N, C-alpha and C positions, 0 to 999 in steps of 0.2 A: 225680425231676427237678422243677424248680423251676416254680410256675405261673406264668405271667406277670401283672403286677400293671398294672392300669389303675385310676390312684386318682380316681374321681369322686363320691363318695358320703361325706359326713362323717355319724356319728349324735352328738350331744352332749346336754348337759342342764344344769343349774344349777351343776354342777362347773364348765364349761368352756362358757360360753358365747361367740360367735363376738362378734370386736370390730369387725371390717370385713368387711361381705357382697359389698363391690364385691373386695375383694384375693381374698376366698374365690371366686369367680365367676373371676376374673383368673386362678388357680390352677389351673382347669380343674375346677370342684368344681361338678357337673350339679345334685345335691341334696342338703338336709340331712332327716336322720330327728330329729326332737328329741322327748324323754321330756314326755310330757303329764300322765300319771296313774301311780299306783302304789298297787294293793290298794284298798280300796272308799274311801279317804279323801283321798288324797295327789294335789295339783294344782301343778306345777310353777310358781313365783310368776316365771320368765323366759320362762316361754312364748311368749306371746301379743306382748311386744315381741318375740322374735327372731323370729316368725313375720312381723311385717309387715318388720322390716328385712329378711330373707332376700326376700321377696317384691318389696322395692321394688328390688332386686339382680338378680333375675331367677333366681334359684334356686330352683330346683322346692322342696316343702314337705311333709313327712311326718308323722306324729305316732305317737308309740309309748307303751303301754302295761305298764308295770313287771308281770308277773303274782305273787300270790301265793296259799295257800291259802284265804284270806278267802273270804265268798259271792260267786260268780260272777256275780249277780244285781246285785250291789252294784257288782262291780267294772266290771261293761257302764255301771251309769249313771254312774260316775262316769268313765268313758272318753268317752263320747257327750254327756254334759251339759258338760264340759268343751271338750275337744277339738273335738265335732261337726265331722269331717273332709268339705272339700269336696270334689264329684264329683271336681276335679285335684289332689287329696292323696292321698299315700299311708297307707294305716295300718296297724299291725303290733302282734304280740302279740309281745312280751319275754319268750321261757321260758324261765327261766335259774335257776341254784341261786338261792336268796335266802338268805345271810347271817344276816340279822335276824329270820327268822319261816320258816315252810313256805312248799312250793313249789307250783304248782298240778300235778295229775294228768292225765295223757291226758285222762280221760274231761271234766274241767273245761278243759284246751283248747278241746277239740274244742264244747262247750257257750258258751264265750266267743265263740269264732271263731262261731258259726252266729247267736248273738245279736244280735254286731254288724253282720254282714253282712245280716242281714235289718232291722235298724232303718234300713240305710242304704241297703236295697235293691242291694247290690251284691255278690252272690253271686259265691262263688271269689277275691274279689279282697283277701284278708287277706294278709299277710305272716309267716311265721311265723319266728322269729329264735330260733337256739339254736347250741349247741354239745352237749357231752355230757351234758346233760340230755334234747336227744332221742334220742342214740343212745342211750342207756341205756334209754328208755322206750318206743323202737319197735323196736328191735333190728333184727334182719336181716327184721324181714316188711314187707310191703309193703301201706300201709295206704293206701287210694283216697282217703280225707278228705285225710289229711295231703299226698300224693302230687300231689292236683289244686289246691293252692297252692305259692306261689313261695316258696324256701326263701333266706331271709339265714342263712348258717353262720357262727361264730364259731370261727377256727383260726388262733392265732396260731404258724404253721410254714408253711414255704415251699413247702409241696404240700397241699391241704386232703384229707381223708377224707370224701367226700358218704356221707350214711345212705342207707341200701337204697332206699328211700322214693321218691329223687329221683334221675334221671340225672346232674343238674348242679345246683349253687346257680345262685341269681340274682346277689346277692351275695353276697362273703365279705369279713367282716370280717377282714383279714390282721393288723392293730396297735389297741395300747390308746393306743398314742403311745409305749410304753418298749417292750414287748417285742413279738416279730415285725418283718415283712421292713418293709424299711424303703419309702416315707417316713412318718417319725413324726410328721412335723409340716405343719400349712398355712399359708398365709399368711391371715391375719385372723383366726387362731384360735389356732397355736401346738400343742404335743402333743396328740392327741386319737384319736379310734376312726375308723381309716378305713377304706372296705371299696371293693372290686375289683369293677368290672364289664367282662364281655368284649367285650359289643357297643361301637358307636359310641356318641360322646355326642348324636346326634341319637336313635338307636332308646330311648336311656336313658328321654331325654325323653317320647318319643312313648311307652312302655309305663309312665310312671312309675307311676301311680294305677290301672291298670287289669291291667296284666299283658301286656297285648295292644296290638300297635303300632298305633294310632291313625291314621287316613290326617290329612294335613295338608290342611286346608281350601283349594280353589282362589284363587287370586287374582280379584277380581272382577275381569269386563271392562271396561274405561273406557268411560264413555258417550259416546254420540256423540250430534251434536244436527245438524239440517239443516234451511234455512229455503227453503221452495220457493214461488215466484213464479209464478203461469201468468197472462202476458201473450198477450191477444188483442186481435183489432184490434177488433171489438166484443164487448160483452157488459161483465159487471163483471171485475175483476182479484181473483183468488184468491190465499190467501197461507195456507199451512201450515207449522206446526213442529213438527219431531219430534224423541223423543230416543229411540234404540236402535229405533228404525222404528216406535215407536210415536206416534201423533199424539195431542201434547197442546194444538193449537190449530189453529183455523181459521177465517177471516174471508172473506167476499164484500167487496168496495169499490168 
């Protein structure tokens, strides 16, 4: 049975940057997850400009690191020094087959995630992206470390198969802009990787960075001011000025 698709997130890189984030937002896209780094040395040259444009348009921002088999510490340093995610920004490890070299092992994945989360002081907040690589490495085992983090599943099919570690996905990348269910294009970008989220747009925005719904801060109460005159038949006149019940000024005349 086909899974309902609610396209709310795109993931991009220097290969397919957005041309107009206002159009992206108008198309119903809540957030973008952008390639920041790869391995121990690559940094996406379009990252900063795209980040600024997305933020100006009110689109949530996230950064991902494309993993390979190089030194984990070097990859961690590359990501943190370049992306340096703010507390309201999502961060993700992209763990997939690497056609140009070796890929991360499961122990290396856990090492990268732990070191990045520790450095950012954001335990459990790393999003894990992958498809067949995750399924082959984890298999039918329930790995508590992996299960404790959000799954961003890649599978270009009408009904995704969830790895045993997770009950469901957090995001589902259902197309690369060519293969997979529709839609394949987003206004302001064109063909691109598009992801489905099964909650509401407000829920996605509220849990974007941390994975847990953050309460919306209450609207501040409007300030009320009052001026009190104490007129007496004899003695001084008292004048009191108060804001929200707090006396700011008083005088006798």
